[in-house]
C-alpha positions as CSV (number, residue, x, y, z in Angstrom):
1,M,-38.4,-46.7,23.0
2,T,-37.4,-44.2,25.6
3,A,-39.0,-42.7,28.6
4,A,-40.6,-39.9,26.5
5,H,-44.1,-41.0,27.4
6,L,-43.6,-40.8,31.1
7,P,-44.5,-37.1,31.6
8,L,-47.9,-37.7,30.0
9,I,-48.4,-40.9,31.9
10,R,-47.7,-39.2,35.2
11,E,-50.2,-36.5,34.4
12,L,-52.9,-39.1,33.4
13,F,-52.2,-40.9,36.7
14,R,-52.5,-37.7,38.7
15,H,-55.9,-36.9,37.2
16,Y,-56.9,-40.6,37.6
17,D,-56.3,-40.4,41.3
18,E,-58.2,-37.2,41.8
19,T,-61.2,-38.5,39.7
20,A,-61.3,-42.1,40.8
21,L,-60.9,-41.4,44.5
22,R,-63.6,-38.8,44.4
23,Y,-66.0,-41.4,42.9
24,F,-64.9,-44.3,45.0
25,G,-67.7,-45.5,47.2
26,T,-70.4,-43.6,45.3
27,L,-70.8,-45.3,42.0
28,A,-72.8,-48.5,41.3
29,A,-71.8,-50.9,38.5
30,E,-73.9,-51.8,35.6
31,A,-73.7,-55.0,33.5
32,K,-72.5,-54.7,29.9
33,A,-73.7,-57.1,27.1
34,D,-70.7,-59.4,27.7
35,G,-71.5,-59.7,31.4
36,T,-68.6,-57.5,32.6
37,A,-69.2,-54.5,34.8
38,V,-69.0,-50.8,33.9
39,T,-69.4,-47.5,35.8
40,R,-69.4,-43.9,34.8
41,L,-65.8,-43.7,35.8
42,D,-64.8,-46.4,33.2
43,R,-66.3,-44.3,30.4
44,E,-65.0,-40.9,31.6
45,I,-61.4,-42.1,32.1
46,S,-61.4,-43.9,28.8
47,A,-62.5,-40.8,26.9
48,R,-59.8,-38.7,28.6
49,V,-57.0,-41.2,28.1
50,V,-57.8,-41.9,24.5
51,Q,-57.9,-38.3,23.6
52,A,-54.6,-37.5,25.4
53,L,-52.8,-40.4,23.7
54,K,-54.1,-39.5,20.3
55,R,-52.8,-36.0,20.7
56,H,-49.5,-37.3,22.1
57,T,-48.8,-39.9,19.4
58,P,-51.2,-39.3,16.5
59,A,-49.6,-42.1,14.4
60,Y,-50.2,-44.7,17.1
61,G,-53.4,-46.7,17.4
62,V,-55.4,-46.7,20.6
63,I,-57.5,-49.7,21.8
64,S,-59.7,-49.1,24.9
65,E,-62.1,-51.4,26.6
66,E,-64.8,-48.7,26.7
67,E,-64.6,-47.5,23.1
68,A,-66.8,-49.1,20.4
69,Q,-64.2,-48.4,17.7
70,S,-60.4,-48.4,18.0
71,Y,-58.3,-45.6,16.7
72,L,-55.9,-46.6,13.8
73,P,-56.3,-50.4,14.4
74,E,-53.8,-51.2,11.6
75,A,-51.0,-49.1,13.1
76,A,-47.8,-50.9,14.0
77,W,-47.8,-49.2,17.5
78,Q,-50.9,-49.6,19.7
79,W,-51.8,-48.2,23.1
80,V,-54.0,-50.6,25.0
81,I,-56.1,-49.1,27.8
82,D,-58.1,-50.6,30.7
83,P,-59.6,-47.5,32.3
84,L,-60.8,-49.3,35.4
85,D,-59.5,-52.9,35.8
86,G,-61.4,-54.3,38.7
87,T,-64.6,-52.4,38.2
88,A,-66.7,-54.7,40.4
89,A,-64.1,-54.4,43.2
90,F,-64.2,-50.6,42.8
91,A,-68.0,-50.6,43.0
92,R,-68.0,-52.8,46.1
93,G,-65.4,-50.7,47.9
94,Y,-62.4,-53.1,47.6
95,P,-59.0,-51.5,47.1
96,A,-57.5,-53.5,44.3
97,W,-58.5,-51.6,41.1
98,G,-56.8,-49.2,38.8
99,L,-55.8,-47.9,35.4
100,G,-53.7,-49.9,32.9
101,I,-52.0,-48.5,29.9
102,G,-49.9,-50.8,27.7
103,L,-47.9,-50.1,24.6
104,M,-47.5,-52.7,21.9
105,H,-45.4,-52.9,18.7
106,G,-47.1,-55.6,16.6
107,S,-47.6,-58.5,19.0
108,D,-44.8,-57.5,21.3
109,T,-45.6,-55.9,24.7
110,V,-43.1,-53.1,25.0
111,E,-44.2,-50.8,27.8
112,G,-46.7,-51.0,30.7
113,Y,-48.1,-48.5,33.1
114,L,-50.3,-49.4,36.1
115,R,-51.8,-47.2,38.7
116,F,-53.7,-48.4,41.8
117,P,-54.8,-45.3,43.7
118,V,-56.1,-46.7,47.0
119,L,-52.9,-48.8,47.4
120,N,-50.8,-45.9,46.2
121,E,-48.8,-48.1,43.9
122,T,-47.5,-47.2,40.4
123,F,-45.9,-49.8,38.2
124,C,-43.9,-48.7,35.1
125,F,-42.1,-50.8,32.6
126,V,-40.1,-48.7,30.2
127,D,-36.7,-49.1,28.5
128,G,-36.7,-52.8,29.6
129,V,-36.9,-51.9,33.3
130,G,-39.8,-52.4,35.6
131,T,-40.3,-50.2,38.6
132,L,-42.7,-50.0,41.6
133,N,-43.1,-46.4,42.9
134,G,-39.9,-45.5,41.2
135,K,-37.7,-48.3,42.6
136,P,-36.5,-51.1,40.2
137,L,-38.3,-54.4,40.6
138,S,-35.9,-57.3,41.2
139,L,-35.2,-59.7,38.4
140,E,-34.2,-62.4,41.0
141,T,-36.5,-65.3,41.8
142,P,-39.1,-64.0,44.2
143,V,-38.9,-65.3,47.8
144,S,-41.6,-67.8,48.5
145,F,-42.7,-69.8,51.5
146,P,-41.0,-73.2,51.1
147,D,-44.2,-75.3,51.5
148,T,-46.9,-73.0,50.2
149,H,-47.3,-71.7,46.6
150,N,-49.5,-68.7,46.2
151,V,-51.7,-68.6,43.1
152,L,-53.9,-65.7,42.1
153,T,-57.2,-66.7,40.4
154,T,-60.9,-65.9,40.1
155,S,-64.2,-67.5,41.2
156,S,-65.4,-67.4,37.6
157,L,-63.3,-70.5,36.8
158,H,-64.9,-72.9,39.3
159,D,-66.6,-74.9,36.5
160,E,-63.4,-75.2,34.5
161,I,-60.6,-75.6,37.1
162,P,-60.8,-78.5,39.6
163,Y,-59.3,-76.4,42.4
164,D,-59.5,-79.3,44.9
165,R,-56.7,-81.0,42.9
166,L,-54.3,-78.1,43.5
167,A,-52.7,-79.6,46.6
168,G,-50.2,-77.4,48.5
169,I,-51.4,-74.3,46.7
170,K,-53.0,-71.3,48.4
171,L,-55.5,-69.6,46.1
172,R,-56.2,-65.9,46.4
173,A,-58.4,-63.5,44.4
174,F,-58.3,-59.7,44.3
175,G,-60.7,-59.0,41.4
176,S,-58.3,-57.4,39.0
177,N,-56.2,-59.3,36.3
178,L,-53.8,-56.4,36.1
179,Y,-53.3,-56.3,39.8
180,H,-52.6,-60.0,39.8
181,L,-50.0,-59.5,37.1
182,A,-48.5,-56.6,39.2
183,C,-48.3,-59.0,42.2
184,L,-46.4,-61.5,40.1
185,A,-44.0,-58.8,39.0
186,A,-43.5,-57.7,42.6
187,G,-42.9,-61.3,43.8
188,R,-46.1,-61.4,45.9
189,A,-47.4,-64.5,44.2
190,D,-45.9,-67.5,42.4
191,A,-48.4,-67.8,39.5
192,M,-51.9,-66.8,38.4
193,I,-54.8,-68.3,36.5
194,C,-56.3,-65.8,34.2
195,P,-59.9,-66.4,33.1
196,P,-61.1,-65.8,29.5
197,A,-60.5,-62.1,29.2
198,Y,-59.6,-59.4,26.7
199,L,-56.4,-57.8,25.5
200,W,-56.7,-54.8,27.8
201,D,-56.9,-57.1,30.8
202,V,-53.3,-58.2,30.3
203,A,-51.5,-55.8,27.9
204,A,-50.2,-53.4,30.5
205,G,-49.0,-56.2,32.8
206,L,-47.3,-58.6,30.5
207,P,-44.1,-56.5,29.9
208,F,-43.3,-57.0,33.6
209,T,-43.9,-60.7,33.8
210,R,-42.2,-61.5,30.5
211,A,-39.1,-59.6,31.5
212,L,-38.9,-61.8,34.5
213,G,-39.0,-64.9,32.3
214,M,-42.6,-65.8,33.0
215,V,-44.7,-67.6,30.4
216,E,-48.4,-67.8,29.5
217,V,-49.9,-71.2,28.6
218,E,-53.4,-72.5,28.0
219,L,-55.1,-75.3,30.0
220,D,-53.7,-78.0,27.8
221,G,-50.2,-76.6,28.0
222,T,-50.3,-74.8,24.6
223,P,-48.3,-71.6,24.6
224,F,-50.5,-68.5,24.5
225,V,-50.3,-66.6,21.2
226,L,-51.0,-62.9,21.7
227,E,-51.1,-62.2,18.0
228,R,-54.2,-64.3,17.8
229,V,-55.9,-62.0,20.2
230,L,-55.0,-58.9,18.1
231,R,-56.7,-60.6,15.1
232,H,-59.9,-61.3,17.1
233,P,-62.6,-58.8,16.3
234,L,-63.3,-58.2,20.0
235,Y,-59.6,-58.7,21.2
236,R,-60.9,-61.7,23.1
237,I,-58.7,-64.2,25.0
238,E,-60.9,-67.3,24.6
239,R,-59.4,-69.7,27.1
240,P,-58.0,-69.5,30.7
241,L,-54.3,-68.9,31.0
242,F,-51.7,-70.0,33.5
243,I,-49.1,-67.3,33.9
244,G,-45.9,-67.6,35.9
245,R,-42.3,-68.9,35.9
246,P,-42.1,-72.1,33.8
247,A,-41.6,-74.3,36.9
248,E,-44.6,-72.9,38.6
249,V,-46.8,-73.2,35.6
250,E,-45.7,-76.8,35.1
251,R,-46.5,-77.5,38.8
252,L,-50.1,-76.3,38.2
253,L,-50.5,-78.2,35.0
254,A,-49.2,-81.4,36.6
255,C,-51.8,-81.1,39.4
256,L,-54.5,-81.0,36.9
257,R,-53.4,-83.8,34.6
């Protein structure tokens, strides 16, 4: 692939900023059937982005969280959209929320585009290079405090993860899986624990972490198989995932054994 999609992505991000920041602090969230939150912004952005991508690449499929039916679900190339990752954070006035657009070829994550308007951060992964606000992300091992390992997680896993056994690990939660993945890519965290989620919660972020040599494994240490999620009728990730560099993931698993 090339950077041919960037002009459209930049235009979508520009419109996203204008629309989302205008709504920020004014929209309440509703609960969907699966228990996740949704606002008018989720649906409005989804419709706009889906239509723009269908016009831009009519032979590519489009999967969006807020669309009941996917466009060309059997196509080899698939756009995967999360119009508002961190909807609950958005509705409560927290800053870590944004738009995620991923591009997949089969089960390979090829490109990723993330925009977080309040933070004024744009992450792009294209042509094998990840950037933050136009500057390349380092492929070197992120600098970490020597005695503290920062792990991003969520409160929804309290019943599944014995957090009290994670000695020497500082847990943080920002309310957005895609922002957590972006933080891993930027070296702001050492690993993350992703709750059961959906394809759109990870697709735009995985190109960044995978390029850095990070891995995804399930609670029992089994490698995560993204192809299985693509075959799921709801694009569901059924089990929590540990995501990070192999040594950090092994550290987490060792604490829980």
